[in-house]
C-alpha positions, 0 to 999 in steps of 0.5 A: 717804323719804316726806318726800322724796317730799312735798317733791319733789311740792310743789316741782313743783306750786309750779313749775307753779302759778307759770306759771299766774299770768299766765293766771289774771290774764288770766281775772280781767281778762276777768271784770272786763271783762264785769262792767264791761260790764254795770254800765256800761250804767246810770248807777246802777251805773256807779260800780261799774266802779271797784270792781276795780282792777289791784292787786286783780285781781292779788291775786285772781289770786295768791290763786287760784293759791295755792288751786289749788296747795294743792289740788293738794298735797292731791291729789298730795303727801299720798299720798306720806306713806303710802309704805312699802318692804317687804323681799323675802321670803327663800327660807328663809321660803317656808314662812311665806308659804305659811302666812300667804298672799300679801301684801295689797299688790299688786305694781307689775306687778299695779297696772299690769295693773289700770290697763290692764284696768280703766281709770279717770280716777283710775288714769291721771290721778293717776300721769301728773300726778304724773310731770309735776310730779315732772319739774318739781320735779327741774328746779327743783332742778337749775336752782337748783344750776346757778345756784349752782355757776355763780356760785360757780365763774365767778370762779375758773374762768372762764365756760366751765368754770363753765358746763359744770361747772354743767350737768354737776352739774345733769344729775347732780342731775336724773337722781339725783332722778328715779331715787331719788324721782321714780319712787317718787312716781309709783308711790305715787300709782298705788297710792293711786289703785288703792286708792281705785278698788278700794274701790268698784265699778261706775260709782262706781269710774269717777267716783272722784276726778274732782274731784281729777283736774280740779284736777291735770290743768291743773297737769300740762299747765302743768308739762310745757309751761312748768315742765320745761325739760329741753333747757335743761340741754343747750344 
């Protein structure tokens, strides 16, 4: 299960990062244009205008996207490896619970309650960002299956049957992935964020994990806007 959660989050992060290539290239182009405007004013530095070619700018944008993706994987995917499922206590063992005390891990309801009563950026942005990339990852898996099934069935059953069959299977996979892995990844990141914030107090709890939140928040927005075509499975 932890490896499945890790893979799903990594796929979603990759799908979101792919949508940022053009935006990063645009930023690199603007930075290069500003640099050219400065060095082009003087004859001595004018040859420096040719230093950064289009190919180099493209490579820089791709490198930035890769670094961003790897950083987001460290923030969102690695905590999934700590996922563990605990069996519910049996009624016959109630005496053991009374003797040993309550479980050290808070319940999911307690985590959500603490998130509402003691809100911090990490407690809110990490689970929400995880939810966004999880949906993007599930859509990526479903689209891959849809394309494979459609191309395999088209010659045997015709375009119409292959299209509807591929859409139906893709929707089933989308729902199945979210129902089995998606919510677990979100709750695991909520648990990890709560543990990190609970380990400190006061203002430190509010500023805990701000750098990681700044890394994953733009990717989460990109995942929602560009990498999660949920309606495409119904059209």
